[in-house]
N, C-alpha and C positions, 0 to 999 in steps of 0.2 A: 625130366631130369635124366641122368645117365651115369654110367661108370666110365671114368677116364683111365686110360693106360698110357704110360709115359716112357719115352726113350730118354734116359738120363745118365749122366756120369756121377751124379751125387749119390751118397749113401742112401739117402731118402729124398725122393723127388721134391718134397715140400721144403727142404732146407734151402735157405738163402745162400749159405756158404757152400763152396765147392765148385769144381770145374764145370763150366757150361759148354754146351754145343753152340758154336757161333753160327750166325746167319750165313757166313761164308762157307762153313763146313756143310750146313744144311743145303744150301744152293748147289754146292759141288756134288753132294750125295744124290740129289734129285737129278742133276744133269747127267750123272754117270750111270743111272739106273733106267733101263728102257721101260720098266713098269711104272715109272713115276713121271709126272709132269707138274710144273708149277702152274697153278690156275688162278690164284689170287682172289677168286670168288667162287662160291658154291651155291647152287640152287637145287632144292629138292622139295618134292611134294610127298609127304609121308603117306604111306598106304592108307586108303580109305578117307583121306582128307582133301579138302579143296585148297587149303592154305599153303602158300609157297613160302618156304624157309629160305632166306638168303643170308649168307655170311661172307664178309669180305675181310681179307687180311693179306698183307704183302707176302707172307711166307707160308701160304697155304698150298699144299700139293695134293694131288689125287693119284691113287693107284689105278692106272688105266686098264690093267688086266684083271681087275677084280670083277667077279661075275655080277655083282649088284651095284656097280659104280653109277648107274643111271637112275636107280630107284631109291636106294638107301644111302648111297654115297660111300666113298672109300677115301676119306680125307684125312690128311696128316698135317698138323699145324704146329709150327715152331712158336714157342711162347716162353719167354724168360729163361732161355738157355736149355730148353728141353723140347722134345717133340711130343705132342699130345694127340690121342685118338679117342673119340667117344664111342663106347660100346663096340669094340672091334670083334669080329668073328675070327675063327681059326685061320682063315686065309690071310686076313690083315695082320693077325698076331705073328704069323710066320714071316711076313714081309718086315714087320717091325724088328723081329729078331735078326733078320738079315741086315737091315739098316744099322742096327746097334753095334754090330761087329766092327764096322768101319771106323767109327770114332772111339772105339773102346768103351762103349756105354752098355747099359743094361735096360731091359724092359721091365717096368715096375707098375703095378696097379695102384689105384687110389689108397688102398689099405696097406700098402707097403710090401705086398707079396711080389715075388719075381716070376717072370714068364720066360726064363732063359732057355728052357728045353721044350 
């Protein structure tokens, strides 16, 4: 399992009501940021394991400048009007804050806390 952090325009990321980040806005944000690339598939072998984890999604992006992009991943995934990241470290949280400023969104954890600063 893990802890998700979200880039969202909603007051609470779980709410179904509220303004969404569109796929067009997400694609434009990725295209405009030299640290991001749309990858649509992620493969990772967790440390100490032989199992390969593979995930595919049309709106999956990777932070190419992240120091652990090849071992632990640095993936950002658009889902239901928000961008989700599982277990982000401080480097990825900073990138999420940067991304959130463009569409007027906020960075919010699973429990509702904000990571704006």
